[in-house]
Predicted model as a PDB file, atoms N, CA, C, CB and O in Angstrom, pLDDT in the B-factor column:
MODEL        1                                                                  
ATOM      1  N   MET A   1      31.776  68.497 120.206  1.00 70.00           N  
ATOM      2  CA  MET A   1      32.376  69.637 120.193  1.00 70.00           C  
ATOM      3  C   MET A   1      32.961  69.916 121.378  1.00 70.00           C  
ATOM      4  CB  MET A   1      31.612  70.552 119.836  1.00 70.00           C  
ATOM      5  O   MET A   1      32.313  69.731 122.409  1.00 70.00           O  
ATOM      6  N   SER A   2      34.198  70.377 121.427  1.00 85.00           N  
ATOM      7  CA  SER A   2      34.963  70.695 122.687  1.00 85.00           C  
ATOM      8  C   SER A   2      34.638  72.219 123.224  1.00 85.00           C  
ATOM      9  CB  SER A   2      36.593  70.531 122.373  1.00 85.00           C  
ATOM     10  O   SER A   2      34.249  73.107 122.465  1.00 85.00           O  
ATOM     11  N   TRP A   3      34.808  72.362 124.351  1.00 88.00           N  
ATOM     12  CA  TRP A   3      34.497  73.672 125.005  1.00 88.00           C  
ATOM     13  C   TRP A   3      35.663  74.765 124.445  1.00 88.00           C  
ATOM     14  CB  TRP A   3      34.534  73.483 126.767  1.00 88.00           C  
ATOM     15  O   TRP A   3      35.411  75.948 124.216  1.00 88.00           O  
ATOM     16  N   LYS A   4      36.868  74.190 124.285  1.00 86.00           N  
ATOM     17  CA  LYS A   4      37.947  75.098 123.615  1.00 86.00           C  
ATOM     18  C   LYS A   4      37.465  75.725 122.348  1.00 86.00           C  
ATOM     19  CB  LYS A   4      39.247  74.289 123.270  1.00 86.00           C  
ATOM     20  O   LYS A   4      37.595  76.920 122.085  1.00 86.00           O  
ATOM     21  N   PHE A   5      36.887  74.815 121.567  1.00 83.00           N  
ATOM     22  CA  PHE A   5      36.553  75.052 120.196  1.00 83.00           C  
ATOM     23  C   PHE A   5      35.413  76.086 120.326  1.00 83.00           C  
ATOM     24  CB  PHE A   5      36.135  73.692 119.391  1.00 83.00           C  
ATOM     25  O   PHE A   5      35.454  77.072 119.590  1.00 83.00           O  
ATOM     26  N   CYS A   6      34.380  75.935 121.222  1.00 87.00           N  
ATOM     27  CA  CYS A   6      33.415  76.968 121.182  1.00 87.00           C  
ATOM     28  C   CYS A   6      33.850  78.146 121.827  1.00 87.00           C  
ATOM     29  CB  CYS A   6      32.216  76.566 121.733  1.00 87.00           C  
ATOM     30  O   CYS A   6      33.369  79.190 121.386  1.00 87.00           O  
ATOM     31  N   VAL A   7      34.725  78.235 122.860  1.00 88.00           N  
ATOM     32  CA  VAL A   7      35.484  79.455 123.197  1.00 88.00           C  
ATOM     33  C   VAL A   7      36.088  80.090 122.335  1.00 88.00           C  
ATOM     34  CB  VAL A   7      36.328  79.304 124.003  1.00 88.00           C  
ATOM     35  O   VAL A   7      35.900  81.303 122.239  1.00 88.00           O  
ATOM     36  N   GLY A   8      36.951  79.428 121.506  1.00 84.00           N  
ATOM     37  CA  GLY A   8      37.567  79.997 120.252  1.00 84.00           C  
ATOM     38  C   GLY A   8      36.621  80.565 119.309  1.00 84.00           C  
ATOM     39  O   GLY A   8      36.922  81.636 118.784  1.00 84.00           O  
ATOM     40  N   LEU A   9      35.661  80.076 119.055  1.00 83.00           N  
ATOM     41  CA  LEU A   9      34.814  80.507 118.112  1.00 83.00           C  
ATOM     42  C   LEU A   9      34.026  81.777 118.633  1.00 83.00           C  
ATOM     43  CB  LEU A   9      33.931  79.375 117.722  1.00 83.00           C  
ATOM     44  O   LEU A   9      33.676  82.685 117.879  1.00 83.00           O  
ATOM     45  N   LEU A  10      33.795  81.757 119.906  1.00 87.00           N  
ATOM     46  CA  LEU A  10      33.037  83.013 120.506  1.00 87.00           C  
ATOM     47  C   LEU A  10      33.931  84.060 120.486  1.00 87.00           C  
ATOM     48  CB  LEU A  10      32.503  82.856 121.975  1.00 87.00           C  
ATOM     49  O   LEU A  10      33.558  85.193 120.182  1.00 87.00           O  
ATOM     50  N   LEU A  11      35.287  83.757 120.833  1.00 86.00           N  
ATOM     51  CA  LEU A  11      36.155  84.816 120.936  1.00 86.00           C  
ATOM     52  C   LEU A  11      36.324  85.529 119.686  1.00 86.00           C  
ATOM     53  CB  LEU A  11      37.372  84.391 121.413  1.00 86.00           C  
ATOM     54  O   LEU A  11      36.378  86.758 119.654  1.00 86.00           O  
ATOM     55  N   GLY A  12      36.414  84.740 118.575  1.00 84.00           N  
ATOM     56  CA  GLY A  12      36.642  85.195 117.260  1.00 84.00           C  
ATOM     57  C   GLY A  12      35.546  86.025 116.730  1.00 84.00           C  
ATOM     58  O   GLY A  12      35.776  87.035 116.064  1.00 84.00           O  
ATOM     59  N   LEU A  13      34.247  85.579 117.038  1.00 83.00           N  
ATOM     60  CA  LEU A  13      33.203  86.337 116.835  1.00 83.00           C  
ATOM     61  C   LEU A  13      33.065  87.659 117.519  1.00 83.00           C  
ATOM     62  CB  LEU A  13      32.227  85.621 117.094  1.00 83.00           C  
ATOM     63  O   LEU A  13      32.616  88.672 116.983  1.00 83.00           O  
ATOM     64  N   THR A  14      33.487  87.560 118.736  1.00 86.00           N  
ATOM     65  CA  THR A  14      33.404  88.896 119.453  1.00 86.00           C  
ATOM     66  C   THR A  14      34.589  89.879 118.916  1.00 86.00           C  
ATOM     67  CB  THR A  14      33.545  88.655 121.122  1.00 86.00           C  
ATOM     68  O   THR A  14      34.345  91.078 118.779  1.00 86.00           O  
ATOM     69  N   ILE A  15      35.641  89.447 118.669  1.00 85.00           N  
ATOM     70  CA  ILE A  15      36.648  90.313 118.125  1.00 85.00           C  
ATOM     71  C   ILE A  15      36.317  90.772 116.796  1.00 85.00           C  
ATOM     72  CB  ILE A  15      37.925  89.672 118.098  1.00 85.00           C  
ATOM     73  O   ILE A  15      36.574  91.945 116.528  1.00 85.00           O  
ATOM     74  N   GLY A  16      35.773  90.011 115.896  1.00 82.00           N  
ATOM     75  CA  GLY A  16      35.157  90.627 114.631  1.00 82.00           C  
ATOM     76  C   GLY A  16      34.038  91.602 114.777  1.00 82.00           C  
ATOM     77  O   GLY A  16      33.862  92.505 113.959  1.00 82.00           O  
ATOM     78  N   PHE A  17      33.281  91.417 115.826  1.00 84.00           N  
ATOM     79  CA  PHE A  17      32.036  92.184 115.867  1.00 84.00           C  
ATOM     80  C   PHE A  17      32.624  93.609 116.528  1.00 84.00           C  
ATOM     81  CB  PHE A  17      30.750  91.356 116.830  1.00 84.00           C  
ATOM     82  O   PHE A  17      32.226  94.713 116.156  1.00 84.00           O  
ATOM     83  N   GLY A  18      33.673  93.396 117.607  1.00 85.00           N  
ATOM     84  CA  GLY A  18      34.179  94.625 118.193  1.00 85.00           C  
ATOM     85  C   GLY A  18      34.928  95.463 117.137  1.00 85.00           C  
ATOM     86  O   GLY A  18      34.752  96.681 117.114  1.00 85.00           O  
ATOM     87  N   CYS A  19      35.737  94.873 116.282  1.00 83.00           N  
ATOM     88  CA  CYS A  19      36.471  95.510 115.276  1.00 83.00           C  
ATOM     89  C   CYS A  19      35.587  96.321 114.406  1.00 83.00           C  
ATOM     90  CB  CYS A  19      37.213  94.543 114.501  1.00 83.00           C  
ATOM     91  O   CYS A  19      35.843  97.507 114.197  1.00 83.00           O  
ATOM     92  N   ARG A  20      34.568  95.735 113.896  1.00 83.00           N  
ATOM     93  CA  ARG A  20      33.540  96.185 112.919  1.00 83.00           C  
ATOM     94  C   ARG A  20      32.818  97.577 113.823  1.00 83.00           C  
ATOM     95  CB  ARG A  20      32.317  94.735 112.518  1.00 83.00           C  
ATOM     96  O   ARG A  20      32.699  98.699 113.332  1.00 83.00           O  
ATOM     97  N   TRP A  21      32.481  97.278 114.924  1.00 86.00           N  
ATOM     98  CA  TRP A  21      31.573  98.312 115.847  1.00 86.00           C  
ATOM     99  C   TRP A  21      32.478  99.516 115.933  1.00 86.00           C  
ATOM    100  CB  TRP A  21      31.165  97.717 117.507  1.00 86.00           C  
ATOM    101  O   TRP A  21      32.051 100.639 115.664  1.00 86.00           O  
ATOM    102  N   LEU A  22      33.775  99.283 116.322  1.00 87.00           N  
ATOM    103  CA  LEU A  22      34.485 100.375 116.781  1.00 87.00           C  
ATOM    104  C   LEU A  22      35.388 100.933 115.342  1.00 87.00           C  
ATOM    105  CB  LEU A  22      35.464  99.856 118.164  1.00 87.00           C  
ATOM    106  O   LEU A  22      36.105 101.930 115.431  1.00 87.00           O  
ATOM    107  N   ALA A  23      35.291 100.389 114.426  1.00 85.00           N  
ATOM    108  CA  ALA A  23      35.810 100.807 113.020  1.00 85.00           C  
ATOM    109  C   ALA A  23      37.385 100.526 113.139  1.00 85.00           C  
ATOM    110  CB  ALA A  23      35.454 102.522 112.625  1.00 85.00           C  
ATOM    111  O   ALA A  23      38.150 101.295 112.556  1.00 85.00           O  
ATOM    112  N   ILE A  24      37.848  99.540 113.814  1.00 84.00           N  
ATOM    113  CA  ILE A  24      39.290  99.092 113.972  1.00 84.00           C  
ATOM    114  C   ILE A  24      39.434  98.165 112.715  1.00 84.00           C  
ATOM    115  CB  ILE A  24      39.619  98.269 115.484  1.00 84.00           C  
ATOM    116  O   ILE A  24      38.600  97.345 112.332  1.00 84.00           O  
ATOM    117  N   PRO A  25      40.734  98.468 112.107  1.00 82.00           N  
ATOM    118  CA  PRO A  25      40.870  97.390 110.913  1.00 82.00           C  
ATOM    119  C   PRO A  25      40.944  96.053 111.555  1.00 82.00           C  
ATOM    120  CB  PRO A  25      42.241  97.603 109.947  1.00 82.00           C  
ATOM    121  O   PRO A  25      41.591  95.857 112.584  1.00 82.00           O  
ATOM    122  N   VAL A  26      40.221  95.071 110.885  1.00 72.00           N  
ATOM    123  CA  VAL A  26      40.238  93.694 111.207  1.00 72.00           C  
ATOM    124  C   VAL A  26      41.519  93.036 110.958  1.00 72.00           C  
ATOM    125  CB  VAL A  26      39.232  93.025 110.501  1.00 72.00           C  
ATOM    126  O   VAL A  26      42.124  93.205 109.899  1.00 72.00           O  
ATOM    127  N   PRO A  27      41.942  92.307 111.882  1.00 68.00           N  
ATOM    128  CA  PRO A  27      43.245  91.539 111.843  1.00 68.00           C  
ATOM    129  C   PRO A  27      43.238  90.312 111.142  1.00 68.00           C  
ATOM    130  CB  PRO A  27      43.702  91.233 113.135  1.00 68.00           C  
ATOM    131  O   PRO A  27      44.026  89.401 111.396  1.00 68.00           O  
ATOM    132  N   ALA A  28      42.272  90.261 110.168  1.00 69.00           N  
ATOM    133  CA  ALA A  28      42.136  89.163 109.260  1.00 69.00           C  
ATOM    134  C   ALA A  28      41.728  89.546 107.922  1.00 69.00           C  
ATOM    135  CB  ALA A  28      41.221  88.222 109.758  1.00 69.00           C  
ATOM    136  O   ALA A  28      41.266  90.685 107.852  1.00 69.00           O  
ATOM    137  N   PRO A  29      41.777  88.939 106.935  1.00 67.00           N  
ATOM    138  CA  PRO A  29      41.269  89.404 105.733  1.00 67.00           C  
ATOM    139  C   PRO A  29      39.806  89.423 105.683  1.00 67.00           C  
ATOM    140  CB  PRO A  29      41.771  88.647 104.686  1.00 67.00           C  
ATOM    141  O   PRO A  29      39.078  88.488 106.018  1.00 67.00           O  
ATOM    142  N   PRO A  30      39.368  90.767 105.157  1.00 66.00           N  
ATOM    143  CA  PRO A  30      37.715  90.896 105.184  1.00 66.00           C  
ATOM    144  C   PRO A  30      37.014  90.114 104.210  1.00 66.00           C  
ATOM    145  CB  PRO A  30      37.217  92.341 104.919  1.00 66.00           C  
ATOM    146  O   PRO A  30      35.798  89.934 104.277  1.00 66.00           O  
ATOM    147  N   MET A  31      37.785  89.618 103.255  1.00 76.00           N  
ATOM    148  CA  MET A  31      37.048  89.144 101.912  1.00 76.00           C  
ATOM    149  C   MET A  31      36.912  87.602 102.180  1.00 76.00           C  
ATOM    150  CB  MET A  31      37.984  89.488 100.379  1.00 76.00           C  
ATOM    151  O   MET A  31      37.618  86.959 102.957  1.00 76.00           O  
ATOM    152  N   LEU A  32      36.044  87.191 101.526  1.00 79.00           N  
ATOM    153  CA  LEU A  32      35.642  85.589 101.604  1.00 79.00           C  
ATOM    154  C   LEU A  32      36.900  84.877 101.070  1.00 79.00           C  
ATOM    155  CB  LEU A  32      34.204  85.132 100.597  1.00 79.00           C  
ATOM    156  O   LEU A  32      37.251  83.875 101.693  1.00 79.00           O  
ATOM    157  N   VAL A  33      37.491  85.186 100.198  1.00 76.00           N  
ATOM    158  CA  VAL A  33      38.798  84.553  99.615  1.00 76.00           C  
ATOM    159  C   VAL A  33      39.960  84.402 100.715  1.00 76.00           C  
ATOM    160  CB  VAL A  33      39.370  85.508  98.377  1.00 76.00           C  
ATOM    161  O   VAL A  33      40.660  83.409 100.914  1.00 76.00           O  
ATOM    162  N   GLY A  34      39.986  85.663 101.391  1.00 74.00           N  
ATOM    163  CA  GLY A  34      41.081  85.676 102.274  1.00 74.00           C  
ATOM    164  C   GLY A  34      40.662  84.788 103.391  1.00 74.00           C  
ATOM    165  O   GLY A  34      41.565  84.080 103.836  1.00 74.00           O  
ATOM    166  N   ALA A  35      39.541  84.673 103.919  1.00 78.00           N  
ATOM    167  CA  ALA A  35      38.822  83.837 104.964  1.00 78.00           C  
ATOM    168  C   ALA A  35      39.049  82.473 104.488  1.00 78.00           C  
ATOM    169  CB  ALA A  35      37.228  84.161 105.132  1.00 78.00           C  
ATOM    170  O   ALA A  35      39.459  81.628 105.284  1.00 78.00           O  
ATOM    171  N   SER A  36      38.817  82.174 103.246  1.00 80.00           N  
ATOM    172  CA  SER A  36      39.016  80.755 102.778  1.00 80.00           C  
ATOM    173  C   SER A  36      40.485  80.108 102.860  1.00 80.00           C  
ATOM    174  CB  SER A  36      38.579  80.710 101.327  1.00 80.00           C  
ATOM    175  O   SER A  36      40.761  78.951 103.176  1.00 80.00           O  
ATOM    176  N   LEU A  37      41.457  81.266 102.454  1.00 78.00           N  
ATOM    177  CA  LEU A  37      42.862  81.014 102.766  1.00 78.00           C  
ATOM    178  C   LEU A  37      43.089  80.676 104.014  1.00 78.00           C  
ATOM    179  CB  LEU A  37      43.659  82.033 102.512  1.00 78.00           C  
ATOM    180  O   LEU A  37      43.776  79.675 104.216  1.00 78.00           O  
ATOM    181  N   VAL A  38      42.644  81.317 104.956  1.00 81.00           N  
ATOM    182  CA  VAL A  38      42.971  81.034 106.514  1.00 81.00           C  
ATOM    183  C   VAL A  38      42.349  79.620 106.824  1.00 81.00           C  
ATOM    184  CB  VAL A  38      42.259  82.262 107.602  1.00 81.00           C  
ATOM    185  O   VAL A  38      42.986  78.753 107.424  1.00 81.00           O  
ATOM    186  N   VAL A  39      41.246  79.474 106.438  1.00 84.00           N  
ATOM    187  CA  VAL A  39      40.706  78.027 106.594  1.00 84.00           C  
ATOM    188  C   VAL A  39      41.534  76.913 105.885  1.00 84.00           C  
ATOM    189  CB  VAL A  39      39.252  77.955 106.019  1.00 84.00           C  
ATOM    190  O   VAL A  39      41.825  75.908 106.534  1.00 84.00           O  
ATOM    191  N   ALA A  40      41.889  77.025 104.713  1.00 84.00           N  
ATOM    192  CA  ALA A  40      42.702  76.189 104.043  1.00 84.00           C  
ATOM    193  C   ALA A  40      44.066  76.017 104.783  1.00 84.00           C  
ATOM    194  CB  ALA A  40      42.854  76.691 102.680  1.00 84.00           C  
ATOM    195  O   ALA A  40      44.520  74.881 104.922  1.00 84.00           O  
ATOM    196  N   MET A  41      44.714  77.073 105.249  1.00 84.00           N  
ATOM    197  CA  MET A  41      45.838  76.786 105.907  1.00 84.00           C  
ATOM    198  C   MET A  41      45.687  76.063 107.147  1.00 84.00           C  
ATOM    199  CB  MET A  41      46.488  77.882 106.107  1.00 84.00           C  
ATOM    200  O   MET A  41      46.472  75.160 107.437  1.00 84.00           O  
ATOM    201  N   THR A  42      44.756  76.392 107.878  1.00 85.00           N  
ATOM    202  CA  THR A  42      44.356  75.627 109.218  1.00 85.00           C  
ATOM    203  C   THR A  42      44.128  74.203 108.891  1.00 85.00           C  
ATOM    204  CB  THR A  42      42.996  76.217 109.925  1.00 85.00           C  
ATOM    205  O   THR A  42      44.685  73.292 109.503  1.00 85.00           O  
ATOM    206  N   THR A  43      43.250  74.019 107.859  1.00 87.00           N  
ATOM    207  CA  THR A  43      43.208  72.628 107.648  1.00 87.00           C  
ATOM    208  C   THR A  43      44.368  71.856 107.216  1.00 87.00           C  
ATOM    209  CB  THR A  43      42.301  72.408 106.804  1.00 87.00           C  
ATOM    210  O   THR A  43      44.587  70.741 107.688  1.00 87.00           O  
ATOM    211  N   GLY A  44      45.163  72.426 106.292  1.00 87.00           N  
ATOM    212  CA  GLY A  44      46.501  71.805 106.074  1.00 87.00           C  
ATOM    213  C   GLY A  44      47.408  71.609 107.111  1.00 87.00           C  
ATOM    214  O   GLY A  44      48.115  70.602 107.102  1.00 87.00           O  
ATOM    215  N   TYR A  45      47.496  72.525 108.106  1.00 88.00           N  
ATOM    216  CA  TYR A  45      48.267  72.383 109.219  1.00 88.00           C  
ATOM    217  C   TYR A  45      47.575  71.159 110.155  1.00 88.00           C  
ATOM    218  CB  TYR A  45      48.363  73.833 109.952  1.00 88.00           C  
ATOM    219  O   TYR A  45      48.326  70.310 110.634  1.00 88.00           O  
ATOM    220  N   LEU A  46      46.553  71.112 110.327  1.00 86.00           N  
ATOM    221  CA  LEU A  46      45.889  69.947 111.144  1.00 86.00           C  
ATOM    222  C   LEU A  46      45.999  68.653 110.292  1.00 86.00           C  
ATOM    223  CB  LEU A  46      44.257  70.262 111.492  1.00 86.00           C  
ATOM    224  O   LEU A  46      46.234  67.630 110.935  1.00 86.00           O  
ATOM    225  N   LEU A  47      45.873  68.543 109.013  1.00 87.00           N  
ATOM    226  CA  LEU A  47      46.093  67.403 108.390  1.00 87.00           C  
ATOM    227  C   LEU A  47      47.705  66.998 108.585  1.00 87.00           C  
ATOM    228  CB  LEU A  47      45.622  67.584 106.911  1.00 87.00           C  
ATOM    229  O   LEU A  47      48.005  65.900 109.053  1.00 87.00           O  
ATOM    230  N   ALA A  48      48.544  67.808 108.257  1.00 87.00           N  
ATOM    231  CA  ALA A  48      49.989  67.498 108.501  1.00 87.00           C  
ATOM    232  C   ALA A  48      50.082  66.990 109.892  1.00 87.00           C  
ATOM    233  CB  ALA A  48      50.939  68.755 108.298  1.00 87.00           C  
ATOM    234  O   ALA A  48      50.658  65.918 110.083  1.00 87.00           O  
ATOM    235  N   ASP A  49      49.585  67.638 110.858  1.00 85.00           N  
ATOM    236  CA  ASP A  49      49.908  67.289 112.355  1.00 85.00           C  
ATOM    237  C   ASP A  49      49.277  65.786 112.536  1.00 85.00           C  
ATOM    238  CB  ASP A  49      49.160  68.488 113.519  1.00 85.00           C  
ATOM    239  O   ASP A  49      49.796  64.906 113.223  1.00 85.00           O  
ATOM    240  N   ARG A  50      48.117  65.661 111.828  1.00 88.00           N  
ATOM    241  CA  ARG A  50      47.711  64.092 112.080  1.00 88.00           C  
ATOM    242  C   ARG A  50      48.388  63.072 111.320  1.00 88.00           C  
ATOM    243  CB  ARG A  50      46.270  63.832 111.775  1.00 88.00           C  
ATOM    244  O   ARG A  50      48.430  61.906 111.713  1.00 88.00           O  
ATOM    245  N   PHE A  51      48.955  63.487 110.176  1.00 87.00           N  
ATOM    246  CA  PHE A  51      49.844  62.682 109.517  1.00 87.00           C  
ATOM    247  C   PHE A  51      51.102  62.340 110.206  1.00 87.00           C  
ATOM    248  CB  PHE A  51      50.123  63.251 108.357  1.00 87.00           C  
ATOM    249  O   PHE A  51      51.487  61.174 110.297  1.00 87.00           O  
ATOM    250  N   MET A  52      51.690  63.262 110.652  1.00 84.00           N  
ATOM    251  CA  MET A  52      53.059  63.232 111.375  1.00 84.00           C  
ATOM    252  C   MET A  52      52.711  62.449 112.751  1.00 84.00           C  
ATOM    253  CB  MET A  52      53.718  64.883 111.672  1.00 84.00           C  
ATOM    254  O   MET A  52      53.564  61.703 113.231  1.00 84.00           O  
ATOM    255  N   ALA A  53      51.714  62.584 113.253  1.00 84.00           N  
ATOM    256  CA  ALA A  53      51.497  61.688 114.430  1.00 84.00           C  
ATOM    257  C   ALA A  53      51.365  60.240 114.223  1.00 84.00           C  
ATOM    258  CB  ALA A  53      50.345  62.079 115.095  1.00 84.00           C  
ATOM    259  O   ALA A  53      51.750  59.425 115.062  1.00 84.00           O  
ATOM    260  N   THR A  54      50.803  59.913 113.070  1.00 88.00           N  
ATOM    261  CA  THR A  54      50.603  58.304 112.721  1.00 88.00           C  
ATOM    262  C   THR A  54      51.816  57.889 112.136  1.00 88.00           C  
ATOM    263  CB  THR A  54      49.369  57.931 111.653  1.00 88.00           C  
ATOM    264  O   THR A  54      51.955  56.668 112.201  1.00 88.00           O  
ATOM    265  N   HIS A  55      52.789  58.519 111.558  1.00 82.00           N  
ATOM    266  CA  HIS A  55      53.923  58.232 111.001  1.00 82.00           C  
ATOM    267  C   HIS A  55      55.009  58.513 111.782  1.00 82.00           C  
ATOM    268  CB  HIS A  55      54.018  58.785 109.895  1.00 82.00           C  
ATOM    269  O   HIS A  55      55.403  59.679 111.798  1.00 82.00           O  
ATOM    270  N   PRO A  56      55.675  57.538 112.549  1.00 78.00           N  
ATOM    271  CA  PRO A  56      56.850  58.016 113.200  1.00 78.00           C  
ATOM    272  C   PRO A  56      58.105  58.367 112.261  1.00 78.00           C  
ATOM    273  CB  PRO A  56      57.232  56.980 114.187  1.00 78.00           C  
ATOM    274  O   PRO A  56      58.179  57.917 111.117  1.00 78.00           O  
ATOM    275  N   ALA A  57      59.097  59.208 112.826  1.00 76.00           N  
ATOM    276  CA  ALA A  57      60.158  59.424 111.973  1.00 76.00           C  
ATOM    277  C   ALA A  57      61.030  58.195 111.822  1.00 76.00           C  
ATOM    278  CB  ALA A  57      60.919  60.552 112.439  1.00 76.00           C  
ATOM    279  O   ALA A  57      61.326  57.456 112.761  1.00 76.00           O  
ATOM    280  N   ARG A  58      61.428  58.032 110.536  1.00 80.00           N  
ATOM    281  CA  ARG A  58      62.345  56.946 110.083  1.00 80.00           C  
ATOM    282  C   ARG A  58      63.738  57.202 110.522  1.00 80.00           C  
ATOM    283  CB  ARG A  58      62.323  56.793 108.572  1.00 80.00           C  
ATOM    284  O   ARG A  58      64.467  56.236 110.749  1.00 80.00           O  
ATOM    285  N   HIS A  59      64.139  58.311 110.650  1.00 76.00           N  
ATOM    286  CA  HIS A  59      65.480  58.512 110.789  1.00 76.00           C  
ATOM    287  C   HIS A  59      65.958  59.287 112.248  1.00 76.00           C  
ATOM    288  CB  HIS A  59      65.874  59.310 109.529  1.00 76.00           C  
ATOM    289  O   HIS A  59      66.891  60.065 112.445  1.00 76.00           O  
ATOM    290  N   HIS A  60      65.116  58.846 113.008  1.00 72.00           N  
ATOM    291  CA  HIS A  60      65.152  59.356 114.332  1.00 72.00           C  
ATOM    292  C   HIS A  60      66.750  59.187 115.057  1.00 72.00           C  
ATOM    293  CB  HIS A  60      63.964  58.520 115.170  1.00 72.00           C  
ATOM    294  O   HIS A  60      67.329  60.026 115.747  1.00 72.00           O  
ATOM    295  N   GLN A  61      67.192  57.943 114.687  1.00 72.00           N  
ATOM    296  CA  GLN A  61      68.516  57.544 115.292  1.00 72.00           C  
ATOM    297  C   GLN A  61      69.568  58.356 114.762  1.00 72.00           C  
ATOM    298  CB  GLN A  61      68.862  56.099 115.051  1.00 72.00           C  
ATOM    299  O   GLN A  61      70.658  58.373 115.334  1.00 72.00           O  
ATOM    300  N   ASP A  62      69.362  59.016 113.752  1.00 74.00           N  
ATOM    301  CA  ASP A  62      70.347  59.693 112.920  1.00 74.00           C  
ATOM    302  C   ASP A  62      70.262  61.342 113.461  1.00 74.00           C  
ATOM    303  CB  ASP A  62      69.939  59.455 111.176  1.00 74.00           C  
ATOM    304  O   ASP A  62      71.170  62.099 113.118  1.00 74.00           O  
ATOM    305  N   CYS A  63      69.333  61.763 114.166  1.00 74.00           N  
ATOM    306  CA  CYS A  63      69.367  62.990 114.669  1.00 74.00           C  
ATOM    307  C   CYS A  63      70.231  63.115 115.861  1.00 74.00           C  
ATOM    308  CB  CYS A  63      68.104  63.388 114.926  1.00 74.00           C  
ATOM    309  O   CYS A  63      70.224  62.286 116.770  1.00 74.00           O  
ATOM    310  N   GLY A  64      71.005  64.211 115.835  1.00 71.00           N  
ATOM    311  CA  GLY A  64      71.694  64.490 117.101  1.00 71.00           C  
ATOM    312  C   GLY A  64      71.061  65.232 118.368  1.00 71.00           C  
ATOM    313  O   GLY A  64      71.495  65.190 119.519  1.00 71.00           O  
ATOM    314  N   GLY A  65      69.916  65.936 117.892  1.00 71.00           N  
ATOM    315  CA  GLY A  65      69.381  66.646 119.146  1.00 71.00           C  
ATOM    316  C   GLY A  65      70.116  67.825 119.538  1.00 71.00           C  
ATOM    317  O   GLY A  65      71.090  68.105 118.839  1.00 71.00           O  
ATOM    318  N   PRO A  66      69.825  68.619 120.580  1.00 73.00           N  
ATOM    319  CA  PRO A  66      70.539  69.887 120.874  1.00 73.00           C  
ATOM    320  C   PRO A  66      71.991  69.680 121.037  1.00 73.00           C  
ATOM    321  CB  PRO A  66      70.003  70.538 122.111  1.00 73.00           C  
ATOM    322  O   PRO A  66      72.722  70.499 120.480  1.00 73.00           O  
ATOM    323  N   SER A  67      72.523  68.725 121.707  1.00 75.00           N  
ATOM    324  CA  SER A  67      73.921  68.481 121.867  1.00 75.00           C  
ATOM    325  C   SER A  67      74.572  68.261 120.629  1.00 75.00           C  
ATOM    326  CB  SER A  67      74.167  67.392 122.713  1.00 75.00           C  
ATOM    327  O   SER A  67      75.731  68.671 120.566  1.00 75.00           O  
ATOM    328  N   GLY A  68      74.100  67.717 119.642  1.00 70.00           N  
ATOM    329  CA  GLY A  68      74.866  67.221 118.301  1.00 70.00           C  
ATOM    330  C   GLY A  68      75.484  65.841 118.329  1.00 70.00           C  
ATOM    331  O   GLY A  68      76.185  65.368 117.434  1.00 70.00           O  
ATOM    332  N   GLU A  69      75.128  65.225 119.510  1.00 73.00           N  
ATOM    333  CA  GLU A  69      75.617  63.696 119.608  1.00 73.00           C  
ATOM    334  C   GLU A  69      74.746  62.965 118.991  1.00 73.00           C  
ATOM    335  CB  GLU A  69      75.775  63.097 120.980  1.00 73.00           C  
ATOM    336  O   GLU A  69      73.548  63.112 119.233  1.00 73.00           O  
ATOM    337  N   THR A  70      75.185  62.065 118.103  1.00 69.00           N  
ATOM    338  CA  THR A  70      74.438  61.033 117.252  1.00 69.00           C  
ATOM    339  C   THR A  70      74.521  59.538 118.307  1.00 69.00           C  
ATOM    340  CB  THR A  70      75.346  60.836 115.497  1.00 69.00           C  
ATOM    341  O   THR A  70      75.174  59.498 119.351  1.00 69.00           O  
ATOM    342  N   LYS A  71      73.864  58.607 117.858  1.00 66.00           N  
ATOM    343  CA  LYS A  71      74.173  57.240 118.462  1.00 66.00           C  
ATOM    344  C   LYS A  71      75.392  56.912 118.313  1.00 66.00           C  
ATOM    345  CB  LYS A  71      73.455  56.185 117.974  1.00 66.00           C  
ATOM    346  O   LYS A  71      75.922  56.345 119.268  1.00 66.00           O  
ATOM    347  N   GLU A  72      76.076  57.125 117.274  1.00 67.00           N  
ATOM    348  CA  GLU A  72      77.298  56.509 116.948  1.00 67.00           C  
ATOM    349  C   GLU A  72      78.524  57.278 117.764  1.00 67.00           C  
ATOM    350  CB  GLU A  72      77.477  56.557 115.334  1.00 67.00           C  
ATOM    351  O   GLU A  72      79.556  56.704 118.111  1.00 67.00           O  
ATOM    352  N   THR A  73      78.275  58.465 117.973  1.00 69.00           N  
ATOM    353  CA  THR A  73      79.235  59.297 118.781  1.00 69.00           C  
ATOM    354  C   THR A  73      79.223  58.988 120.290  1.00 69.00           C  
ATOM    355  CB  THR A  73      78.908  60.786 118.591  1.00 69.00           C  
ATOM    356  O   THR A  73      80.243  59.069 120.975  1.00 69.00           O  
ATOM    357  N   ARG A  74      78.016  58.629 120.775  1.00 66.00           N  
ATOM    358  CA  ARG A  74      77.916  58.361 122.083  1.00 66.00           C  
ATOM    359  C   ARG A  74      78.637  56.922 122.585  1.00 66.00           C  
ATOM    360  CB  ARG A  74      76.452  58.408 122.359  1.00 66.00           C  
ATOM    361  O   ARG A  74      79.072  56.730 123.720  1.00 66.00           O  
ATOM    362  N   THR A  75      78.660  56.002 121.525  1.00 61.00           N  
ATOM    363  CA  THR A  75      79.105  54.902 121.994  1.00 61.00           C  
ATOM    364  C   THR A  75      80.697  54.602 121.641  1.00 61.00           C  
ATOM    365  CB  THR A  75      78.188  53.912 121.508  1.00 61.00           C  
ATOM    366  O   THR A  75      81.235  53.570 122.041  1.00 61.00           O  
TER     367      THR A  75                                                      
ENDMDL                                                                          
END                                                                             
């Protein structure tokens, strides 16, 4: 387990504890279904990131980038 994960988890717990202690509306869904939705979205994001990292773009040569130039227009 990385130290960033531990710090993030500790920060989340601290924010949740502080919000409940000070009666501030929590910046996340307080229900288990809402929390499950956040976990599912995070898991989907991480899976898509891992998938995209292992599969390189097939049409990279067709992309123009910020200048709009493609490989064909440069030659």
